[in-house]
C-alpha positions as CSV (number, residue, x, y, z in Angstrom):
1,X,33.2,15.5,29.7
2,X,32.8,13.3,27.3
3,X,35.8,12.2,24.8
4,X,35.7,9.1,22.9
5,X,35.8,6.0,24.4
6,X,38.5,2.9,23.0
7,X,36.7,-0.3,21.8
8,X,38.3,-3.7,21.7
9,X,37.0,-6.9,19.7
10,X,35.7,-7.9,23.0
11,X,33.3,-5.1,24.1
12,X,32.1,-3.7,20.8
13,X,29.2,-5.1,21.3
14,X,28.4,-4.3,24.5
15,X,29.1,-0.4,23.8
16,X,28.3,-0.3,20.0
17,X,25.5,-2.9,19.5
18,X,23.7,-2.8,22.7
19,X,24.1,0.6,23.2
20,X,20.9,2.8,24.0
21,X,22.2,6.3,21.6
22,X,23.8,6.5,18.5
23,X,27.2,5.6,18.8
24,X,29.5,7.0,16.0
25,X,32.8,4.7,14.9
26,X,35.9,5.5,13.8
27,X,37.9,2.8,12.5
28,X,41.6,3.9,12.4
29,X,45.3,3.4,12.3
30,X,47.8,5.0,13.7
31,X,49.7,5.5,10.7
32,X,47.0,6.9,8.8
33,X,47.2,10.5,8.1
34,X,43.3,11.3,7.7
35,X,42.6,10.1,10.9
36,X,44.9,12.0,13.3
37,X,43.3,15.2,11.2
38,X,39.8,13.8,12.1
39,X,40.4,12.8,16.1
40,X,40.3,16.6,17.2
41,X,36.8,16.7,15.6
42,X,35.3,13.6,17.5
43,X,36.7,14.8,20.8
44,X,34.8,18.0,20.3
45,X,31.6,16.6,19.0
46,X,31.9,13.9,21.8
47,X,32.0,16.9,24.4
48,X,29.5,18.9,23.0
49,X,26.7,16.1,22.0
50,X,27.8,14.7,25.7
51,X,24.3,12.4,26.4
52,X,23.3,12.2,23.2
53,X,26.2,10.8,21.1
54,X,29.2,8.4,21.8
55,X,32.2,8.2,20.2
56,X,33.5,5.4,19.9
57,X,37.5,4.3,18.0
58,X,38.8,1.0,17.2
59,X,42.1,0.5,16.2
60,X,41.8,-1.4,12.9
61,X,45.8,-2.7,12.8
62,X,44.9,-3.8,16.4
63,X,41.6,-5.9,15.6
64,X,41.1,-6.2,12.0
65,X,37.8,-9.1,12.6
66,X,35.2,-6.3,13.1
67,X,36.3,-3.8,10.2
68,X,36.9,-6.9,8.4
69,X,32.6,-7.7,9.0
70,X,31.8,-4.2,8.9
71,X,32.8,-3.6,4.8
72,X,35.3,-1.5,6.1
73,X,37.7,-0.5,2.7
74,X,39.7,2.6,3.6
75,X,40.6,4.3,7.3
76,X,39.2,6.2,8.5
77,X,35.9,5.1,8.5
78,X,32.8,6.3,10.6
79,X,30.4,4.0,11.3
80,X,27.6,5.5,12.4
81,X,24.8,2.9,14.8
82,X,21.2,2.7,15.8
83,X,19.8,-0.1,17.8
84,X,22.7,-1.6,16.5
85,X,23.1,-1.9,12.8
86,X,24.7,0.8,10.8
87,X,22.7,3.8,9.4
88,X,25.3,5.9,8.7
89,X,29.0,5.1,7.0
90,X,31.4,8.1,6.4
91,X,34.7,6.9,4.9
92,X,37.6,9.3,4.4
93,X,38.5,12.5,6.6
94,X,35.8,15.6,7.0
95,X,34.8,18.2,8.2
96,X,33.5,18.8,11.7
97,X,30.4,20.5,9.7
98,X,29.6,17.9,7.1
99,X,29.8,15.3,9.9
100,X,26.8,16.8,11.8
101,X,25.1,17.0,8.9
102,X,25.7,13.5,8.7
103,X,25.5,12.7,12.4
104,X,22.5,15.4,14.0
105,X,19.6,13.5,12.2
106,X,19.8,10.5,13.9
107,X,20.0,11.8,17.5
108,X,16.7,11.9,19.7
């Protein structure tokens, strides 16, 4: 069963930008309540869509350069990357149905 992967500055390019499948990057922080609310939803999506999408988590406090470069202004922010490009950005905690409505059109 797939589960979200943890990415860092060192693994971002390889695991996100060069991925063969879409990657949903969750920019989060330990102190962020809404981030904790969506974590179980992202776990479910990672399992249900295994092989079709990668769910990646990047701690914005530990690795601030990537969120800054991606224009992330608030947490949680979810960026959906396809072929190395951001195709969707979701800001704030959303229910699973709303996340899937944004994600599913980009799945192979």
